C-alpha positions as CSV (number, residue, x, y, z in Angstrom):
1,M,30.1,16.3,-28.6
2,R,31.7,15.1,-31.8
3,R,33.2,12.2,-31.5
4,H,35.9,11.2,-34.4
5,R,36.1,7.4,-34.1
6,G,39.0,5.0,-36.4
7,L,41.5,7.9,-34.9
8,A,45.1,7.4,-36.3
9,V,47.4,7.2,-33.4
10,V,51.1,7.4,-34.6
11,S,54.7,8.0,-32.7
12,V,56.5,11.5,-33.3
13,V,59.4,13.5,-32.2
14,G,59.9,17.3,-31.8
15,L,57.0,19.5,-30.2
16,V,56.8,23.3,-30.3
17,L,55.2,25.0,-27.3
18,L,54.4,28.5,-27.2
19,S,53.0,31.3,-24.7
20,G,49.7,32.9,-24.7
21,C,47.0,35.5,-23.4
22,L,44.3,35.4,-21.0
23,V,40.9,36.6,-21.5
24,G,38.4,37.2,-18.5
25,F,36.0,34.1,-17.4
26,V,32.9,33.7,-17.9
27,P,30.4,30.5,-16.9
28,S,28.7,29.2,-18.8
29,D,24.9,27.2,-18.6
30,G,26.2,24.7,-20.7
31,A,29.0,23.2,-23.2
32,E,29.0,24.4,-26.8
33,D,30.9,23.1,-29.4
34,A,34.3,25.4,-30.1
35,G,33.5,27.8,-32.4
36,G,36.7,28.8,-34.0
37,D,38.5,27.1,-37.3
38,V,40.6,23.7,-37.0
39,D,44.4,25.0,-37.7
40,G,47.6,24.0,-35.8
41,D,48.3,21.6,-33.5
42,L,46.8,21.5,-29.7
43,E,49.6,19.4,-27.3
44,I,48.5,17.7,-24.4
45,H,52.1,17.1,-21.9
46,H,51.8,14.5,-19.6
47,I,54.9,15.7,-17.2
48,D,56.0,12.7,-15.3
49,V,56.0,13.7,-11.5
50,G,55.7,10.4,-10.3
51,Q,52.9,9.7,-8.0
52,G,51.0,12.3,-8.8
53,D,49.7,14.4,-11.8
54,S,50.6,17.5,-13.9
55,T,49.5,17.9,-17.5
56,L,50.1,20.7,-19.5
57,L,47.5,21.9,-22.8
58,V,49.2,24.6,-25.4
59,T,46.6,25.7,-28.0
60,P,47.3,26.0,-31.7
61,D,47.3,29.8,-30.6
62,G,50.0,28.8,-27.9
63,E,47.4,29.8,-25.3
64,T,48.3,27.1,-22.1
65,V,46.4,25.4,-19.4
66,L,47.9,23.6,-16.6
67,I,46.1,21.2,-14.8
68,D,47.7,20.0,-11.0
69,T,51.4,20.6,-10.2
70,G,52.5,17.4,-9.2
71,I,53.7,15.8,-5.5
72,W,54.6,18.2,-2.8
73,Q,57.9,16.6,-1.9
74,A,59.0,17.9,-5.5
75,D,57.8,21.6,-4.3
76,G,57.1,22.0,-8.3
77,Q,60.5,22.0,-9.4
78,G,60.2,19.2,-11.7
79,V,57.1,20.6,-13.4
80,I,58.8,24.2,-13.1
81,D,61.6,22.6,-15.2
82,Y,59.7,20.6,-17.5
83,L,57.9,24.1,-18.3
84,E,61.3,26.1,-19.1
85,G,62.3,23.3,-21.2
86,E,59.8,24.0,-23.8
87,G,60.0,27.9,-23.4
88,I,56.9,28.3,-21.5
89,E,56.8,31.5,-20.2
90,R,53.0,32.4,-19.0
91,I,50.8,29.7,-17.3
92,D,47.3,30.9,-18.9
93,H,44.9,29.0,-16.9
94,L,46.0,26.8,-13.6
95,V,43.4,24.5,-13.5
96,T,43.4,22.2,-9.7
97,T,41.8,19.3,-10.3
98,H,41.1,19.0,-6.3
99,G,43.2,20.1,-3.0
100,H,45.8,16.7,-2.1
101,A,48.8,16.7,-2.0
102,D,49.6,15.0,-5.0
103,H,47.9,16.9,-7.5
104,I,48.5,20.8,-6.2
105,G,51.9,20.3,-4.8
106,G,53.7,22.4,-7.0
107,H,50.7,25.0,-7.2
108,A,52.6,27.8,-4.7
109,A,55.8,27.5,-6.6
110,V,54.7,27.4,-10.1
111,I,52.7,31.0,-9.0
112,E,55.5,32.6,-7.6
113,H,58.2,31.3,-10.7
114,F,55.7,32.6,-13.2
115,E,54.9,36.2,-11.2
116,E,58.0,36.3,-10.4
117,Q,60.4,35.5,-13.1
118,G,57.9,34.5,-16.0
119,E,54.6,36.8,-17.6
120,G,52.6,35.7,-14.6
121,V,49.5,33.4,-14.3
122,G,46.7,34.4,-15.4
123,A,43.9,32.7,-13.8
124,V,43.2,29.8,-11.4
125,Y,40.2,27.2,-11.0
126,D,39.2,25.4,-8.1
127,P,36.6,23.1,-7.6
128,G,35.7,24.9,-4.6
129,V,36.2,22.3,-1.6
130,T,39.1,23.4,0.7
131,S,41.5,20.9,2.4
132,T,43.5,21.8,5.8
133,S,46.9,20.7,4.9
134,A,49.8,23.0,4.8
135,T,50.4,22.3,1.0
136,Y,46.4,23.7,0.1
137,E,47.3,26.8,2.6
138,G,50.5,27.4,0.6
139,Y,48.5,27.2,-2.8
140,L,46.3,30.1,-1.7
141,D,48.9,31.9,0.0
142,A,50.9,32.2,-3.1
143,I,47.2,33.4,-5.1
144,E,46.6,36.0,-2.3
145,E,50.3,37.3,-2.5
146,H,50.4,37.9,-6.1
147,D,47.2,39.1,-6.6
148,V,45.7,36.2,-9.0
149,R,42.2,35.4,-9.9
150,L,40.6,32.7,-8.3
151,F,37.4,31.0,-9.6
152,E,35.6,28.2,-8.0
153,V,34.1,25.8,-11.0
154,V,31.2,23.6,-11.4
155,A,30.1,21.6,-14.0
156,G,28.4,23.5,-17.3
157,D,31.6,26.6,-16.9
158,R,33.9,26.4,-20.2
159,L,37.5,27.9,-19.4
160,P,38.0,31.0,-21.5
161,L,40.2,30.3,-23.8
162,E,40.8,32.9,-26.2
163,D,41.6,30.4,-28.9
164,E,38.0,29.6,-29.7
165,S,39.1,26.3,-32.1
166,V,39.4,24.7,-28.7
167,D,36.9,23.8,-25.9
168,A,37.1,22.9,-22.5
169,T,34.0,21.9,-21.0
170,V,34.0,21.4,-16.6
171,L,31.9,18.4,-16.1
172,N,32.4,17.9,-13.0
173,P,32.3,19.2,-9.5
174,P,28.3,19.5,-9.0
175,D,26.6,22.3,-8.3
176,D,25.7,21.3,-5.2
177,D,26.3,20.5,-1.5
178,G,28.2,17.8,0.2
179,G,30.6,15.2,-0.7
180,S,34.8,14.4,-0.6
181,I,37.5,16.1,-2.3
182,D,37.7,13.3,-4.7
183,A,34.2,13.1,-5.6
184,Y,34.3,16.7,-6.2
185,S,37.5,16.7,-8.5
186,T,37.3,18.9,-11.9
187,V,36.8,16.7,-15.1
188,L,37.3,18.2,-18.0
189,S,36.5,17.7,-21.6
190,V,38.4,18.8,-24.1
191,E,37.5,19.0,-28.0
192,Y,39.6,20.1,-30.9
193,G,38.0,19.6,-34.7
194,E,37.2,15.7,-34.3
195,F,39.6,15.2,-31.1
196,S,38.2,14.7,-27.7
197,Y,40.2,13.9,-24.7
198,L,38.8,13.7,-21.0
199,T,41.2,14.4,-17.3
200,T,39.0,13.3,-14.2
201,G,41.0,14.2,-11.9
202,D,40.8,11.2,-8.5
203,V,36.6,11.1,-9.4
204,E,36.0,7.9,-7.7
205,R,33.4,4.7,-8.8
206,G,30.1,7.1,-6.9
207,A,30.8,10.0,-9.1
208,E,31.9,8.2,-12.2
209,Q,28.4,6.8,-12.1
210,R,26.4,10.0,-11.3
211,L,28.4,11.6,-14.3
212,V,27.4,8.4,-16.9
213,D,23.7,9.3,-15.7
214,E,23.8,13.0,-16.0
215,R,26.3,13.4,-19.0
216,G,26.1,10.4,-21.2
217,D,27.4,11.0,-24.8
218,A,29.1,14.0,-22.9
219,L,31.9,12.0,-21.8
220,A,33.0,9.9,-25.0
221,A,37.2,10.7,-25.6
222,D,39.9,9.7,-27.8
223,A,42.2,10.2,-25.2
224,Y,41.6,9.7,-21.2
225,Q,43.7,10.1,-18.5
226,A,42.9,7.5,-16.1
227,G,41.4,8.1,-12.7
228,H,43.1,8.6,-9.4
229,H,46.0,7.3,-11.1
230,G,44.7,4.4,-12.6
231,S,43.5,3.0,-9.0
232,S,40.7,0.6,-9.6
233,T,38.6,3.1,-7.4
234,S,38.2,4.7,-10.6
235,S,37.4,3.7,-14.5
236,S,34.7,1.2,-13.4
237,A,33.0,-0.6,-16.6
238,P,30.1,1.6,-17.1
239,F,32.1,4.6,-16.8
240,L,34.5,3.2,-19.5
241,D,32.1,2.2,-21.8
242,A,30.6,5.5,-21.9
243,V,34.1,7.4,-22.3
244,D,35.2,4.4,-24.9
245,P,38.7,5.6,-25.1
246,E,40.9,4.6,-27.6
247,I,44.1,5.9,-25.9
248,A,44.5,6.0,-21.9
249,V,48.0,7.7,-20.1
250,I,48.2,6.6,-16.7
251,S,50.4,9.3,-14.4
252,S,51.8,7.0,-11.6
253,A,55.7,6.1,-10.5
254,L,56.8,2.9,-11.8
255,D,57.4,1.6,-8.1
256,S,54.0,2.9,-6.8
257,Q,53.6,1.9,-2.9
258,Y,49.6,2.1,-3.8
259,G,50.1,-0.5,-6.7
260,H,49.1,2.2,-9.4
261,P,47.7,1.0,-11.4
262,H,45.8,-1.4,-10.4
263,D,45.6,-4.8,-11.8
264,E,41.7,-4.6,-12.6
265,V,42.2,-1.2,-14.3
266,L,44.8,-2.4,-16.7
267,E,42.9,-5.8,-17.6
268,A,40.0,-3.6,-18.4
269,F,41.9,-1.6,-21.2
270,A,43.6,-4.8,-22.0
271,D,39.9,-6.3,-22.8
272,R,38.9,-2.9,-24.8
273,G,41.8,-2.8,-26.5
274,V,43.0,0.8,-25.5
275,E,46.6,1.6,-26.4
276,T,48.4,2.4,-22.8
277,Y,51.2,5.0,-22.0
278,W,52.2,5.2,-18.2
279,T,54.7,8.0,-16.9
280,G,56.3,5.2,-14.7
281,V,57.1,3.6,-18.1
282,H,57.4,6.0,-20.5
283,G,58.0,9.2,-18.9
284,D,56.8,12.2,-20.2
285,I,54.0,11.6,-22.8
286,V,52.9,14.2,-25.5
287,L,50.2,13.7,-27.6
288,E,49.4,16.2,-30.7
289,T,46.5,16.5,-32.7
290,D,45.7,18.2,-35.9
291,G,41.8,18.0,-34.9
292,E,41.5,15.1,-36.8
293,E,44.6,12.5,-36.1
294,V,46.9,12.1,-33.2
295,A,50.4,11.7,-32.3
296,V,51.7,10.5,-29.1
297,T,55.8,10.8,-28.1
298,P,56.7,9.4,-25.1
299,E,59.8,10.2,-23.6
300,T,60.8,6.7,-23.3
301,E,60.3,3.6,-25.0
302,G,57.8,0.9,-23.9
303,P,55.3,-1.3,-24.3
304,T,51.8,-0.1,-25.0
305,D,49.7,-3.0,-24.5
306,P,48.0,-2.8,-21.1
307,A,48.8,-6.7,-20.7
308,A,52.6,-6.1,-21.6
309,L,52.4,-3.1,-18.8
310,L,50.9,-5.6,-16.6
311,E,54.0,-7.4,-16.6
312,R,56.2,-4.5,-16.1
313,K,54.4,-3.7,-13.1
314,E,54.3,-7.0,-11.7
315,Q,58.6,-7.2,-12.5
316,A,59.3,-3.7,-10.8
317,Q,57.0,-5.1,-7.5
318,S,59.6,-7.9,-7.7
319,A,62.7,-5.6,-7.9
320,S,61.3,-3.3,-4.6
321,E,60.4,-6.0,-2.2
322,S,63.6,-6.1,-0.7
323,L,63.7,-2.3,-0.4
324,S,62.2,-0.3,2.2
325,E,58.9,1.1,1.9
326,P,58.6,4.7,0.6
327,S,57.8,7.4,2.2
328,P,53.7,8.8,2.4
329,T,52.7,11.3,-0.8
330,Q,50.9,13.4,1.7
331,P,52.3,15.4,4.4
332,P,51.7,15.2,7.8
333,S,49.9,18.1,7.9
334,E,47.3,16.1,5.3
335,Q,47.5,12.7,7.1
336,S,46.8,14.3,10.5
337,P,45.5,17.9,10.4
338,S,46.8,19.7,13.2
339,H,45.8,23.2,11.9
340,A,42.9,24.6,10.1
341,G,43.3,25.9,6.5
342,P,43.5,29.8,5.8
343,S,40.6,31.9,5.9
344,I,39.8,32.7,1.9
345,Q,36.8,34.9,2.8
346,P,38.6,38.5,2.4
347,Q,40.4,37.9,-0.6
348,A,39.5,40.3,-3.2
349,T,40.0,38.6,-6.0
350,L,38.1,35.8,-5.1
351,E,35.1,35.4,-7.6
352,R,33.3,32.8,-6.4
353,P,34.5,32.3,-2.6
354,L,35.5,28.4,-1.6
355,A,33.7,27.3,1.3
356,P,35.3,25.4,4.3
357,V,34.8,21.4,4.7
358,V,32.6,20.9,7.3
359,D,32.5,17.4,9.1
360,G,34.6,15.7,6.2
361,A,31.3,17.4,3.8
362,A,31.7,20.0,1.3
363,P,29.4,22.6,1.2
364,R,29.3,24.5,-1.4
365,I,28.7,28.6,-2.5
366,P,25.9,28.5,-5.4
367,A,27.7,29.0,-8.6
368,R,25.9,32.5,-10.2
């Protein structure tokens, strides 16, 4: 992996988004450097979805990658509104980090919207660990109803980007049996020129240590989306040492009922001098890079010193002490599953059949 240290970071306004085309997915046994010439800007949009995740990548050629779609309560509407506002007409690649409802809450609605009112969804990429929730069931139903291709990804796969100047390599999940939904989150490393970006879903310390042991330098990134919404279960010291980011983006609500981002994570970023953006403070956060320099455009101006963000968090918590507890981010069916998820084996478009969860483990189907 190429790494450009001392990356220049500036603030800008005004971004242009385009749509793109899909090519067929071909699994790879290992990552290779992007082969195309660097020309134009790669955009990474962290959409403010409250206590959830949704990230849009737009390549210099206008190809689109949407990673997660936010919380189930919003049913994807905020994500759809954002995409429409940026002129997005097609999702070439829809990446599921994992099956929890704060990450796939808008999947069904996004698929339906772009299939019925836009130019479609090229393919969906899933780590292969199913959930029994109604949210996950609706996601699979939408895939089947609109005949969208669904692939199971494993470490070493690369998204089939038509824009050869951008490389998007899957670093997790491992190709083995067992593990939790969080541990099997899709970890995606994106490279463009000398710039690198890492997003990790909800992987926690155990998976992070495995990634450090197995991937080492491949984890290095100029910009890092903090794992698990800035929870102290993630962004462990060995992992941060390997990633060594200059910029961190945290996706969580200002008044997160889980206390995200946790104090320990903000303190770790402060100790490392990481310029930090938080959707709860900055709203939508857009990174734009020409492959050498990166510009960061927050929707709302705010401090990027992690210590100052910790103060903002404490102020928000103090102001909300008298308020009633917010509703949970997971629908009842995820908290106490009352029915099994749909059988997805019959789907003709399923390239790698996803395996059901058995006794809390995550059995997997051979990748090739």
